[in-house]
C-alpha positions, 0 to 999 in steps of 0.5 A: 545532530541532523544529517545533511539533507534531513533538515525539514524533511518529514516523510509522512507530512501531508499537505493541508487539504479541505474535506474528509474525502480529500484528506483520507485520499491524501493520507492514503497516498502519503503511505503509498509514497513511503512504500514506493520510496523504500524500493527506490533504485533497487534491482529485481534481485534486491527487491526479492531479497529477504535481508531481515528476520522476516520472510517479507521482501520489498517487492513482495510488500508492494505487490501485497499492498496493491492486491490488498487495496484493490480487494478492499475497494473493488471487491468489498466496497464496490462488490465487483469481486467474483461471485462466491458460493455462500457455502464456501467461505474463506478459510484459514487454509485458503489464507495460506496461499496469500504468502505468495503475495509477500514475495516476487515470484518467477517472472514478476519484476519490481517495475511490474508490481510498481505499475500495478500499484500505480494502477490500483491507486488510480482506481481507488481515486476514481472510485472514491470520487464517484461515491455519493458520500462516505456513509455508504455501507457494505457487508464484509466478506464471510471469513474466520477473521471477520465478525459474522454478518458485519458491515462497514462504511466507505469511511471505515474502509478508507481508514483501514487502508491508511492503517494497512499501507502505513503498517507496510510502509513501516515494514518496508523502511526496516527491510530497506535499511537491513538491505543496504542501510538506506533510510526513509529521510535519505530516500525522500531527500534523493526523491526531492532532489531528483524532482527538483532537477527535473523541474529545473530542466 
């Protein structure tokens, strides 16, 4: 039996698009949408909560998703990151500081990380639109978790971002349901009703 408000609602269904570049960006945005919906109506306290067995919070997931996407697009694809000393690659110890990306720190707010997430999405759209094609190849950063001297294309990076954002959207669904029982279908229905009311007004 389908619950009220769920009929015909598929949270991850992407509109038909033409062109590979447009399709990749559309699927990436759909996964970002899942993360945004998972924090609908939450306070900063709720967004910082860790109601599941995981140490991750919803606000921290959005924060990490923004940082991760900006890193791949701006630092790796466009090579705009800070200059590195080749003798000092990323290390496992350095990776430990990434734990702070998965939680809201003092002074950080849900509104703030959502604004950053939106800004990163705009940056990605503009950057990808400006690429000559998706065959552009760049070196991966030197790190223990990457193959030595590895390279990847812009296409691979975008597919990886879809994969990563989808993974975190799934994490967010579970954390939100653990927090207050709200599920993705319900949150999408609420979003659509709100959008419909806004258009009617």
